[in-house]
NULUMKE-139989 format. One record per atom (N, C-alpha, C): residue in one letter; y, x, z. Coordinates in pm, whole numbers, plus 50000, padded with zeros to 5 digits. Example, Ala and Ser with C-alpha at 12.3 -4.5 7.8 and 13.67 -1.06 7.14 Angstrom:
<sites>
A494315131950780/A495505123050780/A496705132050780/S497755128550708/S498945136750714/S500035129050787/
</sites>
This chain:
<sites>
M503505269449345/M503915253549344/M504325254049471/Q505955240449449/Q506335236849558/Q505595225949628/S505625225449771/S504515213749819/S505765210149908/Y505505196650015/Y506285195050133/Y505125194650232/W505365198450302/W504375195150484/W505125192350538/M504655185450635/M505195180050746/M504635181650910/Q505065181351006/Q504585183751132/Q504785170451227/M503685168451261/M504525155851393/M504295156551532/S505155154451579/S504765153651756/S504985143751823/D504805143051918/D504905130152011/D506095121352002/T507075128051924/T508965117751943/T509465121051806/G508365128551729/G509105128451576/G508515138151459/T509315139851357/T508655147051237/T509485155151206/T509385166051181/T509805179551059/T508765178650933/L509975184850806/L509335182050689/L509795199850648/E509225202350603/E509025213150547/E509075220750371/L509995222350303/L509085229450160/L508945241250147/R507375242250112/R506945248750102/R506955258949965/E506275270249937/E506035277549813/E504305280349842/T503725271249760/T501985272749771/T501405276949675/P499745283049663/P499025282749557/P498875267449491/P498265267349410/P497885250149345/P496385254149394/P495675240349400/P494795240149432/P493475240549373/V492385243449390/V491305242649329/V490095232649296/P490075227049157/P489555214749207/P487745218049236/G487455211549354/G485665213649393/G484785203849280/P483895201449327/P482945188249254/P483325174449223/G483695173749134/G484105156149136/G485265152949158/Q486155167549178/Q487565161849152/Q488325168949035/L489745164449024/L490405164048943/L492115171549003/L492085183748915/L493445193548940/L494425184548885/V495635175448923/V496395171848855/V497915171548843/R498705179648772/R500255179248748/R500715166748824/M501485171048910/M501775153548971/M503415153048902/Q503555141248828/Q504935135448768/Q505515128048854/A504905117348948/A505825110049052/A504695106249150/A505085103749286/A504515102549394/A505205092449535/A504285082949551/A505485071849591/A505675071749774/L505975068749868/L506155068649996/L505555055650057/N504925063150157/N504445049350216/N504925048150380/R505145041950442/R505635043450548/R504505045450699/G503375039350686/G502275045450744/G502375060250765/E502485069650679/E502425080350664/E503555091150780/F504535081650798/F505305088150825/F505505083651006/L504785075551042/L504645068051154/L503935077951282/L504485075051419/L504395078951542/L503065071151559/G501835079351618/G500555077051644/G499905066951539/H500035070851424/H499145065051335/H497825073251321/G497975086251351/G496865096151348/G496695104851269/L497865104851112/L497025105950988/L497185124350990/H498095127351082/H498215144951092/H497265153051176/G496245146051207/G495745158651307/G496495158151440/Q496205162951559/Q496715171351628/Q497985164451638/P499245163651721/P500525168351740/P500835184251738/G501775188351689/G502345197451637/G502085206751527/S500405200951464/S500045207851358/S500795205651209/W500125211051109/W500865212350992/W500395206850912/K501035195950791/K499675192850700/K500635188650569/A500045191850484/A500735188750332/A500905173550283/I501575171750273/I501865150250309/I502265143350126/G501895132050124/G502075120150033/G500585116550013/G500595103649991/G499275101249966/G498735093549820/E499645091549784/E499325087449633/E500265087949492/G499815091549353/G500985095649269/G499885092549141/A500695102349044/A500235100448926/A500735107248873/G500225111648735/G500125127148661/G498895128548544/E499245139948506/E498515145248369/E497145153948442/V495645151448421/V494985162448431/V494935175348350/V494815183448451/V495185201448401/V493395203648403/T492995205148533/T491075209048481/T490275197648561/V489255201848565/V488425191048605/V487525198748694/G486825194448801/G485545201248882/G484435198848804/S483495208748857/S481955197048792/S481585187248789/G480815186048751/G479995168048746/G480805158148722/I482145159548651/I482915150348538/I482735154348416/G482625145448306/G482545144148189/G481785130248137/G481655133848049/G480705123347932/G481455109647936/A480765098247895/A481435085347876/A481705080748012/G483295075948003/G483945072848121/G484475084648228/G484345095548153/G484955103548240/G486135114348214/F487005118348300/F488365123948302/F488385138248164/R489095139548145/R489315149448080/R490775159548102/G491115171148105/G492305178248044/G493235167047979/G494615164248007/G495325155947965/G495735142847973/D494485138147984/D494425123148038/D495895120648179/H496455109548159/H497235102748221/H496555095148361/V496425099348489/V495895092948593/V496945090748723/M496505082248791/M496955077048884/M496365076548997/G496465077649127/G494855076849216/G495575077149352/R494995077549462/R494865078349610/R495045094849600/C495565105449727/C495305117749660/C496125122949808/A495675137549819/A495955141349958/A497125155949922/G497965152849995/G499335163549921/G500245161849825/A500155146649771/A501005143649683/A502065142549648/F502715150849704/F504105153949708/F504435166649688/S504045175949598/S503655186549537/S503135188749411/E503635198649300/E503685200449197/E502185200349123/Y501575202649182/Y499815197849205/Y498945195949262/A498525185949261/A497345177349395/A496065179049322/L494845178049397/L493435170149373/L493355156749408/M492865149749311/M492255140549336/M490845136749318/E489975128049387/E489145127649346/E488645116149237/A487575121749150/A487385114049054/A486995101349038/A486625096649155/A485705083349185/A486985075549253/E488105082149249/E489195071649308/E490445072549198/A490075080149117/A491495080748962/A491245068848903/M492155063648864/M492545054548747/M492695056448651/P492945053348515/P494095056848421/P494765049248465/V496175055248381/V497435046748367/V497405034648263/P497955021648327/P498105012048215/P498865017348086/P498265011348052/P499625011547906/P500665005947946/G501825012747901/G503195004447901/G503855007748033/L503355016948105/L503675019448236/L504135037248249/S505415034848321/S505775048048328/S504875053148420/F505345071948496/F504525076348586/F504915070348722/E506535070248734/E507105065848857/E506275050748827/E506165043948762/E505605029348782/E503775032048848/A503285036348791/A502255040448820/A501725046348947/A502595054149018/A502505062349141/A502715050349215/G503365039749210/G503225030949300/G501855019449318/I501515017849266/I499975014449271/I498675012349342/P498175028849344/P497365030049425/P496815024649580/L497665028149620/L497425030949818/L497705013049818/A499235010049798/A499424992349813/A498684987149742/F498294983949597/F497494973349524/F496134978049573/L495594988749615/L494284990649658/L494024982549793/V494514984649886/V495094979650011/V494834959650036/A495704960749881/A496324942949912/A495104940149866/F494424948949762/F492664941849728/F492074939449813/D491474949349935/D491354948250025/D491044933850147/M492144931650160/M492934923650217/M492364911650182/L492554909750034/L492884895549997/L491554892349917/V490964905349833/V489814893949803/V488904899249853/L488354914149906/L487244918349938/L486944912750107/Q487784914550187/Q487184909550329/Q488364895950323/G489394890350255/G490164878850290/G489654869350208/H488994871650070/H487924858450017/H488994848449976/L490354851749953/L491304841449930/L491184835849776/K491244820649763/K490834810149660/K492194810649586/A492154802149495/A493024794749442/A493274783249481/G494604780949543/G495024769449570/G495744771649723/E495044781049766/E495104784349923/E496664788650015/W497084791350093/W498534793450141/W498104807050194/L498834816250151/L498644831650175/L500124836350283/L500354842550380/L501644843950463/L501444860450459/I502424859050466/I502714880450457/I504104881850545/N503604887950638/N504844890950750/N505514906750695/G506184904850638/G506984918750619/G506924919250438/V507404909850331/V506604906450208/V507144914850156/S508274921150218/S509214928050093/S509014947750094/S507754950250165/S507134965650213/S506484964150100/G505904976650080/G505124981849949/G504214973649937/V503614972850055/V502094962850060/V502274946850065/G503694946850122/G503464928150108/G504274925249954/V504824935349863/V504914928749724/V504034930949687/A503084941049655/A501144938049653/A500594928649670/S500794927449803/S500114911649824/S500434901649767/L501924902049793/L502384885049700/L502064887849547/Q502214897349450/Q501834898649294/Q500414896249309/L499324904949415/L498054898949414/L497704882249418/G498284876949501/G497874866449559/G498814853649441/K499374859549382/K500084847549255/K498744851249149/M498374861249141/M497664864049026/M496154858049072/L495794853749178/L494804846649212/L495034834549211/D496314827049202/D496684821049207/D496844810549314/A497214815349450/A497334809549612/A499154808449629/K499364800349699/K500724794649741/K500914806049851/V502084811749809/V502514821849914/V503624824249991/I503254827750104/I504684826150220/I505374837750259/G506394843050251/G506974856850327/G507894861450392/T507884863050524/T508844868850586/T509154876350595/S510684879850618/S511504889550595/S512424891350700/G513124902850753/G514804900350785/G515774893650706/S515314896750554/S516704899050469/S516424887550438/A517404876950406/A517054863250307/A517374870950133/A518614880650139/A518374888550022/A517174890349960/K516764895450037/K515144907349973/K514694889749968/L514104882550015/L513484869249988/L514274862649858/E515354861849848/E516134855449674/E515284861449614/A515324876449624/A514824885249490/A513674883349467/L512344879749565/L511094881149540/L510614865949487/K511274860649462/K511254843849382/K511274847049269/S511414854249203/S510984862849016/S509884864449053/L508874870349164/L507124878049134/L506504861549172/G507684849649234/G506774836649258/G506164835449415/L506744841949494/L507004838549640/L507664820749663/D507184814349701/D506704799449703/D507364798249796/V507844803649937/V508274800250100/V509164810750152/G509844811950133/G510594829150227/G511224823350377/L510824828150459/L511804830850616/L512004838150628/A513364839250617/A514514846150684/A513944850350830/T513174855750908/T513144862251030/T512244876851067/R512514878651171/R512254892051223/R511364890851344/A511744881251404/A511044870751543/A509344865851520/A508824866651579/A507804857451625/A508054843451678/D508644836451568/D509144818851588/D508914812551462/F507614817351376/F507464817151218/F506524801151210/A505774803851328/A504644794951326/A505084782251299/P505914773451326/P506344757051290/P506454755451151/A507294769551087/A507864769050934/A506664764550854/V505774776750895/V504424774650828/V503794764250818/M503424759350914/M502494744550959/M503664732250871/E504514733050910/E505704724750788/E505464728450692/A505744739150587/A505414740450466/A504034739850402/T503014738650513/T501724738450463/T501274725350469/G501974717750547/G501574700050515/G500324701550668/G501264707550756/G500264706550873/G498914717450858/Q498944723250747/Q497494728550795/Q496924743950828/G498424748650762/G498264764350847/G498074771950685/A498154783350735/A497824794450627/A496264801050643/N495214798250510/N494304805750515/N494014819050545/L495024825550492/L495014841750498/L496054845450538/I496444852750633/I497594859450679/I497754880050680/V498734880850629/V498694898050621/V499404899350709/N499244907650799/N500224912650910/N500434926150878/T501614929750816/T502044943550777/T502594950950904/V503404943551017/V504334940751111/V503544948651202/G502944940351310/G502034946051405/G502104938151515/G501824944451627/G501844933151785/G502504922651828/S503614926751789/S505134919051773/S504804901751717/V504094902751647/V503974889051542/V502534884551555/F501934893751619/F500074887151608/F499714878951675/A500064875651777/A500144858751889/A500714850451742/E501664849851723/E502284839651598/E501744837451497/D501174846051446/D500164848051326/D498534837751383/M498384837251477/M497054831551506/M497824819751512/R498764815351554/R499374799251587/R499704793051447/A499864805951354/A499964800351198/A498974795951106/L497664800351163/L496274798751135/L495594785151120/A495114786450948/A494624773050933/A493154773950990/F492564761950990/F490554762450996/F490214769150933/E489174779050996/E489144787650933/E489644800050837/G490914799150948/G491764810950860/G491114823950880/R492034837450815/R491794845850852/R493054853550876/L493124866950960/L494354872150987/L493554887350960/A494194895050870/A494264908050817/A495724916750905/T495324930150949/T496114937451028/T495944948550983/V497204951950924/V497344965950821/V498404976050855/G498984971950948/G500014981550989/G500534974951137/H501234987751200/H501724985651304/H503474991151320/V504454985151265/V505744994951198/V506544991151317/D506224981451379/D506834976251520/D506434985151646/N505364993651646/N504865000051726/N504744994951893/V504214981551808/V503394974851893/V501994972651931/L501014981751965/L499844982651986/L498714972552037/H499244965552119/H498724953652186/H498954937252191/A498304931752187/A498894919752127/A497834905352257/D498334894052264/D497254884952334/D496644877952217/I495614872352229/I494764869252184/I494304854952203/D494494840452151/D494324832652194/D492294832252144/L491524831652281/L490324829952241/L489904815252168/E490544806752293/E490194790452232/E490404787952134/A491714793052059/A491754792351919/A490844798751847/L490554809551862/L489864817151790/L488334810751787/H488004806451888/H486624799551870/H486804787351823/R487864771351848/R487694759451794/R488034764351639/Q488664771951613/Q489234771251459/Q488284783651370/R487384790851441/R486394795151407/R487194806551271/L488444811851355/L488884821951327/L488514835251258/T488854845051171/T488264857351139/T489284867451160/L489404879451255/L490574888451246/L489954901851199/F490544908851123/F490124918951135/F491504930951066/G490854948551037/G491624955951028/G491374958050881/V492444968850820/V492234975950702/V492934985750718/S492164996650681/S492605013650741/S491885021750690/N491945031050566/N491025040950554/N491175051350592/K491445054350759/K491635062250837/K490335073150846/L488945061550884/L487775063850942/L486765066750805/R487275061650721/R486785055550596/R485645074650525/S484815071850473/S483985083650407/S484745082150241/K484275093250177/K485125093450037/K484255082749980/A482975080249991/A482485068949929/A482855060749938/Q483355050950083/Q483795043050156/Q485095037950089/R486095050850064/R487065048950007/R487195044449836/A486335048349752/A485945045949639/A485145036649612/S484795026749718/S484175018649648/S484725005049597/A485765004649627/A486194994649546/A486984997949403/V487475008149364/V487925010649271/V487205003349153/P486105006449130/P485715000648964/P485984985248981/R485554978749073/R486144962849077/R487294964549061/F488374970549118/F489964966049091/F490274971948977/I489464986248909/I489994985048730/I489054977248657/A488644967248756/A487844955148597/A488094945448650/E489014943848746/E489634928148791/E490974927348777/V491764942148839/V493554939548845/V493984946848764/L493694958248720/L493864967748663/L494554962548520/P493594950948435/P494324950648301/P495334942648334/H495744934848421/H496914930248436/H498544937548450/F497874951848485/F498714958848462/F499454965348333/A498644965048243/A499054967648088/A500174959848047/S501204967247917/S502054959247887/S502044947047875/G503264935847925/G503154923347906/G501994913748017/G501484926948083/G500314917548183/G501274913448304/R500754900948388/R501154896848488/R501724902848575/M501324916348628/M501724921848741/M502914933248694/R503264939348797/R504504949948756/R504694953548905/P504194969348900/P504924975749001/P506254972349032/V506594968849129/V508244970549196/V508424986949269/V509274990549167/V510105004449222/V511605002949246/D511795001249399/D513135002149397/D513915013349355/R513615023549430/R514505033249319/R512965046249301/V514015058549202/V513285065549183/V514665080849235/V513655090249317/V514735100149405/V513895112049325/S514545123349318/S514255132349274/S513325139049358/F512615153049340/F511935157549466/F512735167749551/D513645166649564/D513935178949649/D514985166949724/R515325155549729/R515785144549856/R514655137249843/L513245143349933/L512725136349966/L513025129550095/P513935139850231/P513995134150333/P515325125150352/E515585124950239/E516975114450239/E515855099850131/A515235100550137/A513745091350061/A513565084350167/K513075095950304/K512135091750413/K512775082250508/A514255083350500/A515225083150592/A515785067050517/D515815066050398/D516075054950328/D514425040350363/M513515050450336/M512245035950389/M512115033050514/E512735045150611/E512605038650722/E513895033850758/A515025031250719/A516035021550780/A515415006450677/G514535006150599/G513995000950602/G514884986650408/A515664996350387/A516804985850287/A516034981550125/H515264989950117/H514154985450004/H513554975749980/V513104969949850/V512504961749825/V511434968749699/G509854968549795/G508814978149710/G508854987849759/K508494999949656/K508555013849659/K509245018649601/I509635036949707/I510495044449710/I509695052049619/V510015057049520/V509245068549438/V510065083149410/I509155092049443/I509625108949406/I509195111949247/R510195119249213/R509795124249077/R509835138649085/M508605143649058/M508415159249067/M509405170148997/P509635177449036/P510295188748926/P509545191248769/G510255190148688/G509825196248564/G509035181748483/A508705168048541/A508815155648568/A508925155448396/A508335149448289/A508245141648164/A509265130448167/
</sites>
């Protein structure tokens, strides 16, 4: 099968298309013929440590959708997956013709969605669910601020926030992107890449501040996020695309306003920990993706498998809204 591998050094990345044998599913795993896989910026960022030691090679891709070919032992019965099922999920080596998914993390493709749309759900929306629901405890009527709202995780957080009946403020360096996201319910768009948005957030919220902030940008906006928080506000840090890994913390504000700061990453989590949120996500969120539901994955563009290097460059240029998706060779 064809599979993309990547070598990450201290200064850059190298992609290589290889011919490798299809993987064999172990206990609790599904062998999936991949139809589509989505790009995620964090996988290509230097310093994220997702690919082992610098100089090593690893099959890449973190999420996708396809058709079950075979199942490993321990899968079956009521609620189990079978050959021919259409599934989506987080999986290692998703930029391959075949990949393995943990059955505990696999989800059925919602009715009415294409494989390309389904490929953009698992990682971004499960991360958003972690931030907004499991850790962020976002309630109806609260204010949600999303830094970098046009990113894959940003758009997922916007849609999930509106499903929870929150009011959403988003920042982006592009006024055009903010205008486009109004159709998804964006209440307030702030066109800026600078750490200067706290006064506008306070004005929009009547002096209260944001109850929950999703920081997809990194340390360059961290201190400004703290200034934009409401009493008992929560600040989720999910990325550092700005490569700024240190920031000041206003301890007086942290103490006085009873703030909560938390990170969102799957890097050190066990298989069981990564899968723990999936049943709730399937029950509470997945029905909203079905045909006619309130939520729809935003796919900026679909790119052929052989153009993955170009798609990576497009993503790093930041010219997209939502997800860039790769269509696999021979996809239906």
